[in-house]
VOGU-3710 file (C-alpha; in Angstrom, 3 decimals, decimal comma):
1> msytkygirp> -10,917/-8,399/3,924  -8,733/-7,055/6,682  -5,008/-6,427/6,457  -4,527/-8,250/9,764  -5,490/-11,506/8,039  -2,313/-11,064/5,986  -0,192/-10,634/9,109  0,223/-6,873/8,772  0,409/-5,372/12,250  -1,993/-2,561/13,219
11> efvervkvkm> 0,896/-0,626/14,834  2,684/-0,542/11,487  -0,464/0,703/9,725  -0,943/3,444/12,341  2,682/4,632/11,900  2,214/4,798/8,136  -1,090/6,681/8,496  0,590/9,297/10,702  3,440/9,708/8,203  0,973/10,045/5,310
21> knpvvkerik> -0,544/13,125/6,996  2,661/14,989/6,154  1,841/16,838/2,871  5,373/16,370/1,465  5,321/12,620/2,056  1,779/12,372/0,701  2,792/14,096/-2,547  5,812/11,821/-2,973  3,623/8,730/-2,498  1,109/10,129/-4,998
31> qvvngltkyd> 3,932/10,408/-7,536  4,906/6,775/-6,907  1,360/5,478/-7,499  0,401/7,893/-10,289  -0,752/6,105/-13,421  -1,109/2,626/-11,924  -3,549/0,185/-13,486  -5,314/-2,830/-12,039  -2,893/-4,992/-14,037  0,094/-3,301/-12,375
41> lqdrtrvrrl> -1,394/-4,128/-8,977  -1,705/-7,813/-9,883  1,920/-8,112/-11,049  4,054/-9,359/-8,144  7,252/-7,770/-9,505  5,626/-4,390/-10,014  3,969/-4,482/-6,572  7,303/-5,408/-4,950  8,909/-2,373/-6,589  6,036/-0,124/-5,435
51> vrqassvlne> 6,266/-1,431/-1,870  10,005/-0,784/-1,797  9,596/2,722/-3,207  6,846/3,557/-0,712  8,927/2,104/2,118  11,794/4,357/1,120  9,588/7,466/0,894  8,025/6,715/4,279  11,385/5,847/5,828  9,901/2,536/7,046
61> pltevqeeqi> 12,432/-0,277/6,683  10,655/-3,561/5,948  11,783/-7,090/6,648  11,431/-9,648/3,863  8,439/-11,150/5,687  6,690/-7,767/6,034  7,324/-7,027/2,380  5,804/-10,366/1,328  2,768/-9,774/3,582  2,127/-6,369/2,018
71> iafvigqkid> 2,566/-7,758/-1,507  0,127/-10,597/-0,759  -2,355/-8,070/0,658  -2,206/-5,784/-2,388  -2,570/-8,662/-4,838  -5,329/-10,256/-2,737  -7,436/-7,094/-2,774  -7,646/-7,049/-6,603  -7,601/-3,259/-6,540  -8,667/-1,288/-9,601
81> pnntlhllkl> -7,430/2,288/-9,064  -10,013/3,559/-11,569  -12,939/1,990/-9,700  -14,358/4,331/-7,082  -15,933/1,465/-5,129  -12,545/-0,245/-4,754  -10,993/2,981/-3,513  -13,826/3,562/-1,028  -13,402/0,017/0,290  -9,704/0,645/0,894
91> wamfr> -10,352/4,029/2,439  -12,861/2,465/4,863  -10,371/-0,246/5,777  -7,639/2,242/6,715  -9,552/5,198/8,150
//
């Protein structure tokens, strides 16, 4: 399933990908997502907090609509961070 189906703009994704190539930013994001479980990624409140933290780290201000689109995307993907196949699917989507 593509992120564009959730209304997330490809330009936004490209900006975030460029910022994630910075090793300092990458490490800060890794700290934010460290220890997440599949249950955390299905909890709307927890995902909202993660999106806001990541937005702050990346210095990407989000509108309420963008935030809701990203939350819907994360919940819709049913990501299990301990499942290698899920991680490969995400990696392929954003490479």
